[in-house]
C-alpha positions in Angstrom: -1.5 -14.9 -15.4 -1.3 -17.2 -18.4 -2.4 -17.5 -22.0 -4.3 -20.6 -23.2 -3.1 -22.0 -26.5 -4.9 -24.2 -29.0 -3.0 -27.1 -30.6 -5.6 -27.0 -33.4 -4.2 -23.6 -34.4 -0.7 -25.0 -34.5 -1.6 -27.6 -37.1 -3.7 -25.3 -39.3 -1.7 -22.1 -39.1 2.0 -22.6 -38.2 2.7 -18.9 -38.5 0.1 -18.1 -35.7 2.7 -18.4 -32.9 6.2 -17.2 -33.7 8.6 -15.8 -31.2 11.3 -13.4 -32.3 14.5 -15.4 -31.5 16.3 -12.2 -30.5 16.3 -11.5 -26.7 13.2 -9.6 -25.6 15.1 -7.7 -23.0 18.6 -6.3 -23.4 20.9 -6.2 -20.4 21.7 -2.8 -18.9 25.0 -1.4 -19.9 26.9 -2.1 -23.1 24.3 -4.4 -24.5 23.6 -8.2 -24.6 26.4 -10.6 -24.9 24.9 -13.2 -27.3 25.8 -15.7 -29.9 23.9 -17.6 -32.6 24.8 -21.0 -33.8 22.7 -23.7 -35.5 19.2 -22.5 -34.5 20.4 -21.6 -30.9 20.7 -18.1 -29.6 22.6 -17.8 -26.3 22.3 -14.5 -24.4 23.5 -13.5 -21.0 20.8 -11.4 -19.2 22.7 -10.3 -16.1 23.7 -13.5 -14.5 21.0 -15.6 -16.3 21.9 -17.8 -19.2 19.0 -17.4 -21.7 19.0 -19.8 -24.6 16.5 -19.3 -27.4 15.7 -22.3 -29.6 14.8 -21.2 -33.2 12.3 -23.1 -35.4 15.2 -24.0 -37.8 16.6 -26.3 -35.2 17.1 -29.8 -36.7 16.1 -31.7 -33.5 14.5 -30.3 -30.4 15.3 -33.5 -28.3 19.0 -33.4 -29.3 19.3 -29.8 -28.5 17.6 -30.1 -25.1 20.0 -33.0 -24.3 22.9 -30.7 -25.3 21.5 -27.9 -23.1 21.1 -30.3 -20.2 24.8 -31.4 -20.5 26.0 -27.8 -20.8 23.9 -26.9 -17.7 25.3 -29.8 -15.7 28.9 -28.7 -16.6 28.1 -25.4 -15.0 26.4 -27.1 -12.0 23.0 -26.0 -13.1 19.8 -27.6 -14.4 17.7 -26.7 -17.4 14.5 -24.7 -16.8 12.5 -25.0 -20.1 10.4 -21.9 -20.7 7.5 -22.5 -23.0 6.1 -19.4 -24.8 4.0 -18.3 -27.7 4.0 -15.1 -29.7 1.9 -12.2 -28.6 1.6 -13.6 -25.1 1.6 -10.7 -22.7 2.4 -12.8 -19.6 5.4 -14.3 -21.5 6.5 -10.8 -22.2 6.0 -9.9 -18.5 8.4 -12.7 -17.6 10.9 -11.5 -20.2 10.7 -7.9 -19.0 11.4 -9.1 -15.4 14.6 -11.0 -16.1 16.8 -8.1 -15.2 15.3 -7.6 -11.8 17.5 -8.7 -8.9 14.8 -11.0 -7.5 14.6 -12.8 -10.9 18.4 -12.9 -11.2 18.6 -14.6 -7.8 15.6 -17.0 -8.5 17.2 -18.2 -11.8 20.9 -18.2 -10.9 21.0 -22.1 -10.6 19.4 -22.7 -14.0 20.0 -22.5 -17.7 16.8 -20.9 -19.0 15.9 -22.4 -22.3 13.1 -20.6 -24.1 11.1 -22.5 -26.8 8.1 -21.5 -28.8 5.2 -23.9 -28.6 4.1 -22.8 -32.1 7.4 -24.0 -33.5 7.8 -27.2 -31.4 4.2 -28.0 -30.2 4.2 -31.6 -31.4 7.8 -32.3 -30.2 7.0 -30.8 -26.7 3.7 -32.8 -26.5 5.6 -36.0 -27.4 8.0 -35.3 -24.6 5.1 -34.9 -22.2 5.6 -31.2 -21.8 2.4 -29.1 -21.4 1.8 -26.5 -24.0 -1.8 -25.5 -23.4 -1.0 -22.8 -20.8 1.9 -20.3 -21.3 4.2 -19.2 -20.0 5.0 -22.7 -18.8 8.2 -23.7 -17.0 9.5 -27.3 -16.9 12.4 -28.8 -15.0 13.9 -31.4 -17.3 15.4 -34.7 -16.2 17.1 -37.5 -18.0 16.0 -38.1 -21.5 14.3 -34.7 -21.5 11.6 -36.1 -19.2 9.6 -33.4 -17.5 10.1 -33.7 -13.7 7.9 -30.8 -12.7 5.9 -28.0 -14.3 4.3 -24.7 -13.4 2.6 -22.0 -15.5 2.0 -18.3 -15.2 -1.3 -18.9 -13.5 0.7 -19.4 -10.3 1.1 -15.6 -9.8 -1.0 -12.6 -10.3 0.4 -9.5 -12.1 3.4 -10.5 -14.4 6.1 -8.6 -12.5 9.3 -9.7 -10.8 8.1 -9.5 -7.2 5.3 -12.0 -8.1 7.2 -14.2 -10.5 10.5 -14.6 -8.7 9.2 -16.3 -5.5 7.3 -18.9 -7.5 10.2 -19.7 -10.0 12.8 -19.5 -7.3 11.0 -22.1 -5.1 10.0 -24.1 -8.1 13.7 -24.4 -9.2 14.7 -25.5 -5.7 11.9 -28.1 -5.5 10.2 -26.1 -2.7 7.1 -24.8 -4.5 4.4 -26.8 -2.7 1.2 -24.8 -2.5 0.0 -24.5 -6.1 -3.0 -23.0 -7.8 -2.7 -25.6 -10.6 -1.1 -28.8 -9.5 0.6 -30.7 -12.4 0.1 -34.5 -12.2 2.9 -35.5 -14.6 2.9 -36.2 -18.3 -0.1 -37.8 -19.8 0.2 -41.4 -20.7 -0.7 -42.7 -24.1 -3.2 -45.1 -22.7 -4.9 -42.4 -20.6 -8.4 -41.2 -21.5 -9.4 -37.6 -20.7 -12.5 -37.3 -18.5 
């Protein structure tokens, strides 16, 4: 399932969507291994590298580029996770991160979580959809979105539903979709 957001609300009430930058789910055991630096919170959730980008970040584009380089160094790609506050499906994904199926599905990515309420205009400028969350984007060169899916691709927000979608999506094998993404909207494009 997914939440539908409204860009109008972003511009009139920036406090409407605010995600707590601390990890939603703590790893089992001794607690999360995390660090905070310059608006970036890095947390290890099992084998998954979860990076939260805080609203105090000076430049989303520069940070996404840095995250792509860091992921490439580890032989991974960036999976951008777009969320908003009080989004139950977003919380369902977060609660599922510890599950073995999710760990396997996300082992080849650096999961970068960003709040559309904090960065809606920046994300839209980059061609990244923000109307349906949770949204997941594979980023390419120059932070160009290569592919996108949202939480409407599965039913109940639990690991056994989410993991097959995200696992195949990350591998470029998620073909049969409920909501096919047609790429970023061009500036000269008119909505029908």
